[in-house]
Each structure stands twice: as structure tokens, then as C-alpha cells.
N, C-alpha and C positions, 0 to 999 in steps of 0.2 A: 061474563061477558065483559068483556073493555070496554072504556067509551073514550080513553086516551087517544088510540087513533083519528077516527069520529071527530073529538075536537082539534085535529092537527090537520084534516083533513080543510076544515073549514078556513084555517087559515090557507092554504092551497091555491082555494076558490079565491079569496080576494087577491093573494099573490097572480094569479093569472089574470083576473079582472082588472085589476089596478094597471099589471101589465100592457093589457091590451090600452086601456086609457093613455097610460102613458106614450106610446105609442104613436097616437093619436097630436098631444096635445104636444111633449116636448120629445120630438123625435133626435134633437141634436145634443142630450143628456145622455143617451141611451150608456153613449161608450161607457160611463164613469160605474155606474148598476153592474153590467156585463163584466167588469173587468175585475168586479169584489166577486162576483157569483162565480168566478173562473177557481177562483182563489180557495173561496168556500166548498166549494165542488171536490178538488185536492184535498184539502183537508179531511172533507170525512171519507175519503177513501183509505189517508193516509194513516190517521191517528185513529180510526173505530173500523171501519170495514174492515180492514186487513186486520188487525189486533183480533180483531172478534173472530177471521175466519183461522189465525192462529190457533189460537186458546183451542176453539172448535176440533181443529184437527188434531191438537196432542191430547182432549181428553178424549176423545171418541175412537183415537187411531184411524182417522181417514187419511184415503191417499190424495195428497198435496195435489196431482197431477189433474187428478178429476176436478178440482178448483179452476185452477191454473186454463184448464178446459173451456168450463164457464164462465171465468172472465174473457175470455178470445173472444167467444162465442158470443158475448153479449156486445161485446165491441164492435165483429162485423156486420151484426144480427143489422144493429141501429146504422154502422155505415150504410148497409147495403138499401135500405129502408131510404133512408137520405137522399141515397143517389139514386134510386131506382122509382120509389113513387111518391116522394114530396120533392118537388119543384123548388130548389132551397130559393129565400126570397133574393138573396144577396146577388144575385147572375142574373135578376128578372130584367134588369135595365138591360142585359146586350144580346135577348132575345122577343123582339116584339112582337112575333107573331106567337108567342105564350098566353099575350097580354087576352086570355078570354073568362070572361065568369067560372066556367066551368072547370077552370086549372087550379083556379081560384080557390075553388068547393072542397075539389079531390083533396089539393093540397089539405086545407082547414081540416078535412074530416081524419086526414092520417094524423094529424097532429091531437088530435079528437078521442081517437084510439088511444095512442101513443100517450096522453095523459090518463085515460084508461087504468093500464099500467103501473102509471103513477102509484095512485091511489090502492092500489094492490101491491103494490109494494112498500108502503106506508106500513097497510096493516097487515103483512111476514114480516116486516122490520120488527113488530111487536109482539109479533110469535117465536121470534130468537131470544129479545130481554126489551125494557124496557128502553134502557140507556141506548142501544143501537136502532130501535124506532125511531127517536125522539132527531137521534143525529140524521136518520134518514128521512125522516118528513124535513128537517131543514135543509136536506140538502134537494128538497125536493120542491119547497116552496122557495129557495134560490135560482132552482133553472126554469119551475114555470111563471114565472113573470118574464124570461124570454119567451116561454112558450104564447103567452098571450100575446107578446107583442106582434110574434111571426104571425099567430094566427090573425089579426088584425091587417100586419103589412102583405099579407098573400092575399088577402081578401080585396083591397085597395087598390094593390100593382097591377089584379086581372080585373081591372074593371068594374068590381063587385060595389055596390052603394055599402055608404058606412052604417045606414040600420041593418043592410042585409051582417054585414063585419060584426055589428053589434051583439046578433044575434047568435052569430058564429062561436064569438068569443062567451059568451053567455054558459052556449052549450058547452067552449071545450073547459071553462072553471067549475063545472058542475059535474062533470064524470070523473073526477081523484074521487069526491065522495062516495058517489059508487060503489070505484074499485074497491076505498076501504069497506065499505060495509057487507061487498062480498064476502072478504076477507073472516070476514065475526063468523059465517057459518058453519067454519071448513078448520079442518086444524091437521097442517101437513106434517112427515116427521124429521128431526132434526137432521137428515143427512141432507135431503133437499131444500131447508132452510140453507145450511151451507152453501152448495150449489148456487141456491139461490142470491147470496152476498155474492160470491164469485161475479157471476150471470149482469147483478145491478152494478159492481165496480166496476166491470165494463164498461159500460154505460155510460157510468158518472166521466170517466176519462176520455171517452169519444166527446161526450157533448162536451166536459171542457175543454178539451183541449183540438178538435178538429172544428167545435162549433162556435161555443161563444168567447174567446178568445181571442181568436184570428180577427172575429166583425166585431170585438170590441177594438181589435187597433188598426182595422183596414181604415179608419177614416183620420185616425184621432192619435195615430201612437206615441207615448211620451212615459217619461217618467214617472208622471203622476199615474198613469192605468196601472205601470206594470208594481207602482209602491204600493197600490189598492185591493193587485192581485195577492200581493204579499199579505196584506193587512188581514186579506180573507184566512189565506190559511194560518195565520197569528188568532186569528177569530175563533176558528174553530177547533188549534189545541188548547185555546186556551178554556175552552168550556169541558174538554174531552179530560182535561187534568184536573179541574180546578172547582167545576162545577156538578 
């Protein structure tokens, strides 16, 4: 039983928790981190997940259409979840009637469920191989910072107390560890792992292109932010090629 995924899951705890605390204290600086994180997600999909998928398809003679279907499903599942279950914090100020504590709690619970699946993704990534697991973990750690921010923002925007927001932030931070632990007790077949990689790639593409990047540029669009996104891509390229 490998301890590596558990160690990485502890980093997701720190990322989520500090993201939430950062949202409370330094909200005006969030766009810099989000721009860089979007580049990290794009880099992980392009330079680690897709090459691993291609290699597994060649070795095992899998049907590539199945993997692409999994990618589209991953993209659409999280799109549908965000638009129907999770009330996106970027639009909360436009709908005063939605600002009730229960709305913030339901939205935060949706994020907590999503964070549990982040932990499962890390664990399954390590079942593919340690390199994929580590890069998946980096992608999760990058966007978990924004998950922490979103959890706090959703709670506070809907008139929940800062104390309650911190409680839900802690829950959001701890569940990826539970997700990783759950994968230590099961071994999934290689075909499922390849489909999982496609599904997870679709999820990362959605989060990066439809959520993090637009949010980063919503109020502070600049060449500096574009440069940070490119830097995030280069960062992952260097890690995957030379680390």
C-alpha cells in the first residue's frame, strides 16, 4: 500500500484551507493565483494526461473514441453540476433574493462532494503510475486553492457567519484525504483507469477554461495575467520533461 497519494492529499488540505483564508484576507489578489492555476491545469492535461492516454491506447489497443467520450462526459458532468446544483459565486451579487444561508450551505456541500472526488482522482492517478499520480495531484492542488476560496465566498455571500464559513472550509479541505484513502482499498482494471484519465481531463479543461480563467480576468484582465497563465503551462512542461 503506497503512502505517496496520502502525502499528496495532505497538500490538498493545505491548498484548500489556505485558499479559503486567502479569500477572507486578500480577496483583491486572487486573480494572480487563478491565472497561474489555469495554466497549470492546461499543462497537466496537455503534457501528462493526454500522452499517458495515447500510450495506453497503443499498448492495449483500446478504442480512442471511448476515451474521448469519457472526456466529453467529464466536461459536461461538471458543467451541468455547476449550472444546476452549484450557484456560481460570480453571479451572486446580481440576485439578491438568492442570498440566504441555506443556499450557501447547499453550494458549499456541492463543493465538498466535488473535493472528495478530487481525492479519488489522485488515488486512481497513482494506480496508473506514480508520474501520472503526482501530476494529477499538482493539478488538484492548484484548483483546490480556488475551491477553498469559492467555499468561503459562497458562504459569506449568502449571509452565513465567518465561523460557519470556516467550518465548511475545514470540511472541504479534509474530504480529499478521505477520497485518497478510499482508493487504497480497491484496485481498478487498466481499461477503467484510461477512461478515468479521459474523464478527469474533461473536468480539468472545464474548470480551467470555463471557471478559473474567466474569473481571473473578470475584473483585472491584463497582459500580466496572460503571462502568468503561460508561465503555469511552461511550469508543468518543464516538470513533465525534465523532472
